[in-house]
Each structure stands twice: as structure tokens, then as C-alpha cells.
C-alpha positions in Angstrom: -61.6 -18.0 54.4 -61.6 -16.4 51.0 -60.4 -18.2 47.8 -57.0 -16.5 47.8 -56.3 -17.7 51.3 -57.6 -21.1 50.5 -55.4 -21.3 47.4 -52.4 -20.2 49.4 -53.1 -22.9 52.0 -53.2 -25.6 49.4 -49.9 -24.4 47.9 -48.3 -24.3 51.3 -49.5 -27.8 52.0 -48.2 -29.0 48.6 -44.8 -27.4 49.2 -44.6 -28.9 52.7 -45.2 -32.4 51.1 -42.1 -31.9 48.9 -39.8 -31.6 52.0 -37.8 -34.5 53.3 -36.6 -35.0 56.8 -34.8 -37.5 58.9 -37.7 -40.0 58.8 -39.8 -38.6 56.0 -39.6 -38.8 52.3 -41.3 -36.3 50.0 -44.9 -37.2 49.1 -44.9 -36.1 45.4 -48.5 -37.4 44.8 -49.9 -35.3 47.7 -47.7 -32.3 46.7 -49.0 -32.4 43.1 -52.7 -32.7 44.2 -52.4 -29.8 46.6 -50.5 -27.6 44.2 -53.1 -28.3 41.5 -55.9 -27.3 43.9 -54.1 -24.1 44.7 -53.4 -23.4 41.1 -57.1 -23.9 40.1 -58.3 -21.6 42.8 -55.8 -18.9 41.8 -57.0 -19.3 38.2 -60.5 -18.9 39.3 -59.8 -15.5 40.9 -57.5 -14.6 37.9 -54.3 -14.4 39.9 -52.2 -15.5 37.0 -48.7 -15.3 38.4 -49.3 -17.4 41.5 -51.4 -19.8 39.4 -48.6 -20.3 36.9 -46.1 -20.8 39.7 -48.3 -23.4 41.3 -48.9 -25.2 38.0 -45.1 -25.3 37.4 -44.6 -26.8 40.8 -47.4 -29.3 40.2 -45.8 -30.3 36.9 -42.5 -30.9 38.7 -44.2 -33.0 41.4 -46.1 -35.1 38.8 -42.8 -35.7 36.9 -41.1 -36.8 40.1 -44.1 -39.0 41.0 -43.9 -40.4 37.5 -47.5 -39.3 36.7 -46.6 -38.1 33.3 -50.2 -37.9 32.0 -51.0 -35.4 34.8 -47.7 -33.6 34.2 -48.9 -33.0 30.7 -52.3 -31.7 32.0 -50.4 -29.2 34.1 -48.6 -27.9 31.0 -52.0 -27.7 29.2 -53.3 -25.6 32.1 -50.3 -23.3 31.7 -51.0 -23.0 28.0 -54.6 -22.0 28.7 -53.3 -19.3 31.1 -50.9 -18.1 28.5 -53.7 -17.9 25.9 -56.0 -16.0 28.4 -53.2 -13.5 29.0 -52.5 -13.1 25.3 -49.1 -14.8 25.2 -49.3 -17.2 22.2 -45.6 -17.9 22.3 -45.7 -19.2 25.8 -48.9 -21.2 25.1 -47.1 -22.9 22.2 -44.1 -23.7 24.4 -46.3 -25.2 27.1 -48.2 -27.3 24.6 -44.9 -28.5 23.2 -43.7 -29.5 26.6 -47.1 -31.3 27.2 -46.7 -33.2 24.0 -43.2 -34.4 24.9 -44.4 -35.6 28.3 -47.3 -37.5 26.7 -44.9 -39.2 24.3 -42.8 -40.3 27.2 -45.9 -41.8 28.9 
């Protein structure tokens, strides 16, 4: 399994953990962990768009799980990607969101 397939598998597992059913509640901690793993692998192979999507979903999962410190870290990761892709406006926006989350924590 190459890294892109591995990243996609982690993201798929993370998204599955967000689903609820008749006898199942979403597992936001598991979702956040798996989405982060996928995002990191996508970053490693410089697949920026899926990496950003996975980090955004990880941020949402961390907020829902009330893990605000890690939600801030997800925003920092998005800021790093924005910096690497020469988008300083987006980087500033993500850092601002991170700082707001850290203040709430």
C-alpha cells in the first residue's frame, strides 16, 4: 500500500467514525485521530487539497470532542500548508482561528 492509499484509508476510517446509527454514536476522538493521520500522510506526499480537507475535518472532530488544544493544532497545520503554498492571507486566517480556539480552552 502506497502512502496515498494509506492516507485515504485513514480519512475513510475517520469519516466512518463520525457517522451515527441506531445503536452507535459518533466517536469524535477516533475520527480526529484518523483524520489527522490521513492529513499528515497527504502533507508528506504534498497532496495539499486532500490534506487541507482532512485537517478541516479533524478540526471539526476535535471541536465536537471538546479537544480544543488539538483543534488549534489542526488550524496551525492548515496555516503551515497555506505558508508552503504561498498563501499568506489564508495562513493568517488559520492562525487567527487557532488563537481563538486556544483562548476558549
